[in-house]
C-alpha positions in Angstrom: 0.2 -0.1 -0.1 1.3 3.6 -0.8 1.5 6.1 2.2 0.8 9.7 1.3 0.8 12.6 4.0 -1.6 15.0 4.5 -0.6 18.3 5.9 -3.6 21.1 6.0 -4.1 23.3 9.3 -7.8 23.1 8.7 -9.3 19.4 10.6 -12.4 19.4 8.5 -10.3 19.4 4.8 -7.6 16.9 6.5 -10.7 14.5 7.3 -11.9 15.0 4.4 -8.8 14.3 2.2 -8.3 11.0 4.3 -11.8 9.9 3.4 -10.8 10.0 -0.5 -7.5 8.8 0.0 -8.1 6.3 2.0 -11.4 4.5 -0.3 -8.9 4.4 -2.8 -6.3 2.5 -1.4 -3.7 4.6 0.3 -2.7 3.9 3.9 -2.9 8.2 4.7 -0.4 10.1 7.6 -2.5 13.6 8.1 -0.7 15.9 10.2 -2.5 20.0 11.0 1.6 21.3 10.9 4.2 21.6 8.6 6.7 20.6 11.6 5.2 17.8 12.4 5.6 16.3 8.7 9.7 17.2 9.6 9.3 15.5 12.8 8.4 11.9 10.5 9.9 9.6 9.3 9.7 10.8 5.5 11.1 7.1 4.4 7.3 5.1 3.8 5.7 8.1 2.8 4.8 8.4 -1.7 3.6 11.6 -2.3 3.0 14.6 0.2 -0.4 16.9 -0.3 0.4 20.2 1.0 -2.3 23.2 1.6 -0.2 25.9 0.2 -2.2 28.7 2.6 -1.4 28.4 6.9 -0.7 29.9 9.3 3.3 29.1 10.4 4.9 28.6 6.8 3.2 28.6 3.0 3.3 25.6 1.1 6.6 26.8 -1.2 8.4 27.2 2.7 7.2 23.1 2.9 8.2 22.0 -0.7 11.7 23.6 -0.3 12.5 22.3 2.7 11.4 18.6 2.0 13.5 18.4 -1.7 16.5 20.5 -0.3 17.0 20.1 3.7 14.7 16.1 4.3 16.2 15.0 0.9 12.0 13.6 0.2 12.0 13.1 -3.4 8.6 12.2 -3.5 5.3 13.5 -5.3 4.2 16.8 -4.5 0.9 18.2 -5.3 -0.6 21.7 -3.8 -3.6 21.6 -2.0 -4.9 25.3 -2.6 -7.5 27.9 -2.5 -4.7 30.9 -2.9 -5.6 33.3 -5.7 -2.3 34.7 -6.1 -0.6 32.2 -7.5 2.3 33.7 -8.5 5.5 32.7 -6.8 3.7 29.2 -6.1 3.6 28.3 -9.3 7.4 29.2 -10.5 8.2 26.8 -7.3 5.6 24.3 -8.0 7.6 23.9 -12.2 10.5 23.9 -9.8 10.1 21.4 -7.8 8.0 19.6 -10.8 4.7 19.6 -7.6 1.5 20.0 -8.9 -1.7 22.0 -7.7 -4.6 21.3 -7.1 -8.2 24.2 -6.6 -9.9 23.9 -3.6 -12.5 23.0 -2.5 -11.1 19.2 -3.7 -13.3 17.5 -6.1 -12.1 13.9 -4.9 -12.4 12.8 -8.7 -9.7 14.9 -9.5 -7.8 14.1 -6.3 -7.1 10.5 -7.6 -7.0 11.2 -10.9 -4.3 13.9 -10.0 -2.0 12.0 -7.6 -1.9 8.4 -9.6 -0.2 10.3 -12.3 1.8 11.5 -10.2 2.6 8.0 -8.4 2.8 6.7 -12.1 6.2 9.4 -13.5 7.5 8.9 -10.4 7.5 5.0 -11.3 
């Protein structure tokens, strides 16, 4: 079973995304802050879904830390309701991340995750 790390400060969004992914057959590790994510053993994580707009650190910063400091190269998908995407798009392009707008559509979430996991294999 592939495990997906989900980082979102909104407990409701975490619950919805966890349910969608578990229904699609994925294992889910859900955390409400980047700090919690950075303390995890990332070796069993196959992909990361991360909210862009969080109080302590935005998603671009999380992606940068994951790639540069944690050496975590798994597929990364931003979950975002953020309207100003200029800084997000440049970081996403640099690190090969994808963007998924909120509100999350279950079929689109699973389709994008499958696509990312297949291209990483």
